[in-house]
C-alpha positions in Angstrom: -9.3 -17.4 6.1 -6.2 -17.1 3.2 -3.9 -19.8 2.7 -1.1 -18.5 0.9 -0.1 -15.0 0.8 2.4 -13.1 -2.4 4.7 -10.6 -1.4 6.3 -7.9 -3.1 10.1 -5.7 -2.3 10.7 -3.4 -4.9 12.5 -0.2 -5.4 11.6 3.2 -7.3 13.6 6.0 -7.9 14.1 8.4 -11.2 15.7 7.8 -13.4 15.9 9.8 -17.0 13.5 11.7 -15.1 10.6 8.5 -15.8 10.2 6.7 -12.3 11.6 3.5 -12.3 10.7 0.3 -10.0 13.5 -2.5 -9.3 12.3 -5.2 -8.0 14.4 -6.7 -5.3 11.9 -10.3 -4.2 9.3 -12.2 -4.3 7.6 -14.9 -2.3 5.0 -17.0 -2.8 4.2 -18.1 1.5 2.4 -20.9 1.7 0.9 -19.4 5.4 0.7 -15.9 6.9 3.3 -16.4 9.7 5.5 -16.9 5.9 4.1 -13.8 4.8 5.2 -11.6 7.9 8.8 -13.5 8.4 9.1 -13.1 5.0 8.5 -8.6 4.7 10.3 -8.6 8.1 13.3 -10.4 6.6 12.9 -8.6 3.6 12.6 -5.3 5.7 15.6 -6.0 7.8 17.8 -6.6 4.6 17.2 -3.8 3.0 18.3 -1.4 6.8 21.3 -3.4 6.7 22.3 -2.5 3.2 21.8 0.9 3.4 22.4 1.1 7.0 25.7 -1.3 7.5 27.4 -1.1 12.2 30.5 0.3 11.4 33.7 -1.4 12.2 31.8 -4.2 9.8 34.9 -6.0 8.6 33.9 -5.5 4.6 33.3 -1.5 5.2 36.4 0.0 4.1 37.5 3.0 6.5 36.0 6.0 6.4 32.8 3.8 4.0 30.4 4.9 5.8 29.8 9.0 6.1 27.0 11.0 8.2 23.6 11.8 6.4 22.7 16.1 6.5 19.5 15.8 10.2 16.9 16.4 8.1 17.0 13.1 5.9 14.3 10.6 6.6 16.5 7.3 8.1 14.6 4.7 6.1 16.6 2.2 8.5 15.7 3.6 11.3 11.5 3.1 10.3 12.2 -0.2 8.4 14.1 -1.5 11.8 10.5 -0.8 13.7 8.6 -1.4 11.9 10.1 -4.9 12.0 9.7 -4.8 15.8 6.9 -3.3 16.5 4.3 -6.3 17.6 1.3 -4.5 16.9 1.7 -2.9 13.6 2.4 -6.8 12.3 -0.2 -7.8 14.5 -2.4 -5.7 12.3 -0.7 -6.6 8.9 -1.9 -10.2 9.2 -5.3 -9.2 10.5 -5.5 -7.1 7.0 -3.6 -10.5 5.6 -6.1 -13.0 7.2 -9.5 -10.8 5.8 -8.0 -10.3 2.6 -6.0 -6.9 1.9 -3.2 -5.5 0.2 -0.7 -5.1 3.0 1.5 -2.3 1.6 5.2 -0.9 3.7 6.7 1.9 2.3 9.6 4.5 3.4 11.7 6.0 1.4 14.0 9.1 1.4 15.4 12.0 -1.0 15.6 9.8 -3.9 14.3 5.9 -3.4 11.9 4.6 -2.2 11.1 1.5 -0.5 7.7 -1.2 -0.5 7.2 -3.7 -0.2 3.5 -6.0 0.1 2.1 -8.5 0.5 -1.5 -9.8 -0.5 -3.8 -13.2 -0.3 -3.5 -15.2 -3.3 -6.6 -16.2 -3.0 -8.1 -12.6 -3.2 -6.6 -12.0 -6.2 -8.0 -15.2 -7.8 -11.8 -13.8 -6.6 -10.5 -9.9 -8.0 -9.9 -11.5 -11.6 -13.0 -14.0 -11.7 -15.6 -10.8 -10.0 -17.4 -9.9 -13.1 -16.9 -6.3 -14.1 -19.3 -2.9 -14.5 -18.0 -1.3 -19.0 -18.0 2.6 -19.6 -21.7 1.7 -20.5 -22.7 0.1 -17.3 -23.3 -3.2 -18.3 -21.8 -6.1 -17.0 -18.7 -7.8 -19.2 -18.3 -12.1 -17.1 -13.9 -12.4 -17.0 -12.5 -14.0 -19.8 -11.4 -17.9 -19.1 -8.0 -18.1 -20.4 
């Protein structure tokens, strides 16, 4: 069982002709349930900022306008992931098995990526011997 998880949320877009990532948050979760809670919380946070409820007092009249019907609905995708018990269970199983969980949603300009991975699995990957291009085994360097 993996006991600690590193979680990240990043938005990717194009700036100056290059793909750039903007970190939106990182959390070192001490338990699997907290890792999943944080991912759901961040997904809901992004969805609410992309698609706030009309009539909120901090939104001026006319601030929200409909988008084209063929525009990918990132907020709906993220809210759907948050509410899907089966997908949450699948993510929990992946993390418990030491595998990376990656959730993405994108629209015309931006890709939103939520990641979680086991800290133990990361440590084991760093400590594993690697095979070089010459076919020799390279042992990890302490440091």
